[in-house]
C-alpha positions in Angstrom: -14.5 -11.3 24.3 -11.8 -12.4 26.5 -10.4 -15.1 24.2 -11.0 -17.3 21.1 -13.9 -20.0 21.0 -12.9 -23.5 21.1 -11.7 -24.8 17.6 -13.7 -27.4 15.9 -11.9 -30.8 15.1 -12.3 -33.5 12.7 -13.1 -33.7 9.0 -16.0 -32.2 7.1 -16.6 -32.5 3.3 -13.3 -34.2 2.9 -11.4 -31.2 4.5 -9.7 -31.1 7.8 -10.5 -28.6 10.5 -7.0 -27.2 10.0 -7.7 -26.7 6.3 -11.0 -25.0 6.9 -9.5 -22.8 9.6 -6.8 -21.7 7.3 -9.3 -20.8 4.6 -11.4 -18.7 7.0 -8.3 -16.9 8.3 -7.2 -16.2 4.7 -10.7 -14.7 4.0 -10.6 -12.5 7.1 -7.1 -11.3 6.2 -8.1 -10.6 2.6 -11.2 -8.6 3.7 -8.9 -6.7 6.2 -6.5 -5.8 3.4 -9.4 -4.2 1.6 -11.0 -2.5 4.5 -7.9 -1.4 6.5 -5.9 -0.7 3.3 -8.6 1.2 1.5 -11.9 2.2 2.9 -12.9 2.8 5.7 -9.5 2.1 7.2 -8.5 0.2 10.4 -10.0 2.7 12.9 -13.3 2.9 11.3 -13.7 -0.9 10.7 -15.9 -3.0 13.1 -15.7 -6.8 13.7 -19.2 -7.1 12.2 -18.2 -5.2 9.1 -15.0 -7.2 8.7 -17.0 -10.5 9.1 -19.5 -9.4 6.6 -16.9 -8.5 4.1 -15.3 -11.9 4.5 -18.6 -13.6 4.0 -18.3 -15.1 7.6 -19.9 -14.7 11.0 -18.6 -12.9 14.1 -18.5 -16.2 15.8 -16.1 -17.4 13.1 -14.1 -14.3 13.7 -13.6 -15.0 17.3 -12.6 -18.6 16.4 -9.5 -17.0 14.5 -8.8 -13.8 16.2 -9.4 -12.1 19.7 -9.6 -8.5 18.3 -9.3 -6.3 15.2 -5.8 -5.3 16.4 -4.9 -8.9 16.2 -6.0 -9.0 12.6 -4.0 -5.8 11.8 -0.9 -7.3 13.4 -1.2 -10.5 11.3 -1.9 -8.5 8.1 1.1 -6.2 8.7 3.4 -9.3 9.1 1.9 -10.9 5.9 2.5 -7.7 3.9 6.0 -7.5 5.2 6.6 -11.2 4.4 5.5 -10.7 0.8 7.9 -7.7 0.4 10.8 -9.5 2.1 10.2 -12.6 -0.2 10.2 -10.3 -3.3 13.5 -8.5 -2.2 15.2 -11.9 -1.6 13.9 -13.2 -5.0 15.3 -10.2 -6.7 18.7 -10.6 -4.9 18.9 -14.3 -5.8 18.8 -13.4 -9.5 22.0 -11.4 -9.1 24.0 -14.0 -7.1 27.7 -13.4 -7.6 27.1 -10.0 -9.2 28.6 -6.7 -8.0 26.8 -4.9 -5.1 25.3 -2.2 -7.5 23.5 -4.9 -9.5 22.4 -6.8 -6.3 21.0 -3.6 -4.7 19.2 -2.5 -7.8 17.6 -6.0 -8.3 16.6 -6.3 -4.6 15.1 -2.8 -4.4 13.4 -2.8 -7.7 11.6 -6.1 -6.6 10.9 -4.7 -3.2 9.4 -1.5 -4.6 7.3 -3.2 -7.2 5.8 -5.4 -4.6 4.9 -2.7 -2.0 3.8 -0.2 -4.6 1.9 -2.7 -6.8 -1.0 -2.7 -4.3 -1.5 0.7 -2.6 -3.3 -1.1 0.2 -0.2 -2.9 1.3 1.7 0.4 1.4 -1.1 1.9 3.6 -1.0 -1.1 5.9 2.7 -0.7 6.3 3.4 2.8 6.7 0.1 4.4 7.8 -2.5 2.1 9.5 0.0 0.3 11.7 1.3 3.5 13.2 0.1 4.8 16.7 -2.4 2.0 17.3 -0.9 0.5 20.4 2.5 -0.1 22.2 2.3 -3.7 21.0 1.9 -2.8 17.4 4.6 -0.2 17.6 6.9 -2.8 18.9 6.0 -5.1 16.1 6.5 -2.4 13.4 9.9 -1.5 14.9 10.9 -5.2 15.0 10.0 -5.7 11.3 11.9 -2.5 10.5 15.0 -4.0 12.4 14.7 -7.0 10.1 15.1 -4.8 7.0 18.1 -3.1 8.8 19.6 -6.5 9.3 19.1 -7.2 5.7 20.9 -4.0 4.6 23.6 -4.6 7.1 24.3 -8.2 6.0 24.5 -7.1 2.4 26.8 -4.1 3.2 29.1 -6.2 5.3 29.3 -8.9 2.6 30.2 -6.1 0.1 32.8 -4.8 2.4 34.4 -8.4 2.7 34.5 -8.6 -1.1 36.3 -5.2 -1.3 33.3 -3.4 -2.8 32.5 -1.2 0.2 34.1 0.4 3.3 34.5 -1.5 6.4 32.4 0.0 9.1 29.4 -0.6 11.5 26.4 0.1 9.2 23.5 -0.1 11.6 23.0 3.6 12.0 23.4 4.3 8.4 21.0 1.3 7.4 18.4 2.7 9.9 18.6 6.1 8.1 18.4 4.4 4.8 15.3 2.4 5.6 13.6 5.6 6.7 14.5 7.2 3.4 13.0 4.1 1.6 9.8 4.3 3.5 9.3 8.0 3.2 10.2 8.1 -0.4 8.0 5.3 -1.5 5.1 6.6 0.7 5.3 10.0 -0.9 5.5 8.5 -4.5 2.5 6.5 -3.9 0.7 9.5 -2.6 1.5 11.4 -5.7 3.9 13.8 -4.2 6.9 12.5 -6.2 6.6 13.3 -9.9 8.9 10.5 -11.3 8.6 6.9 -12.6 9.1 4.1 -10.1 12.5 3.0 -11.8 13.8 6.6 -11.2 12.8 6.5 -7.6 14.5 3.1 -7.1 17.6 4.3 -8.9 17.8 7.3 -6.5 17.5 4.9 -3.5 20.2 2.6 -4.9 22.5 5.6 -5.5 21.9 6.7 -1.9 22.8 3.3 -0.6 25.9 3.0 -2.8 26.9 6.5 -1.4 26.8 5.0 2.0 28.7 1.9 1.0 31.3 3.9 -0.9 31.8 7.5 0.7 33.6 10.2 -1.1 37.4 9.5 -1.1 37.1 5.8 -0.5 38.9 3.6 -2.8 38.7 -0.3 -3.0 41.7 -2.0 -1.4 44.7 -2.2 -3.7 43.8 0.7 -5.9 
């Protein structure tokens, strides 16, 4: 189908068309999280199957989305938004604290969020990969946001004298790759360690980037 059907307007049962549409969209995304993130996976899911799982019709599907790829794109952004919100919340609990405490809080909150539901991890690291150039661009753009997040914290730490002054973009890119790979392997059962130990290893890796061997804080 080339595009979405015309949206209904007005109120029904005391609820606006916008409210009903938001509810339908949420039901489709909830169903997609289950089907894409568990079984049968994105590539084996059909529009009819997703609509049935959401308890809605295919007509209602096309009122919200133009394709299953568009659903996956929306779900990928939602999962990343949840993780980003968790990391920022963790960071906020350590406002004014040293970089080690800030990094630990942020990554512990992030890791708990993405590993707390294996379906989210699969959406982020598996199902989104290789679907289309559009989704690959979206995946890399969201990764860039995490790189910006790391760079901002690293630069702020350097300005406080807690880290070396440098361009952190390449190092942050490498670090994000390590985070994704380690958490994916941990969730898959290939890393025999508690999550806190995995997070501590990642924080140690980050602090090693911020404070390379031989570096000393200014004035020491």
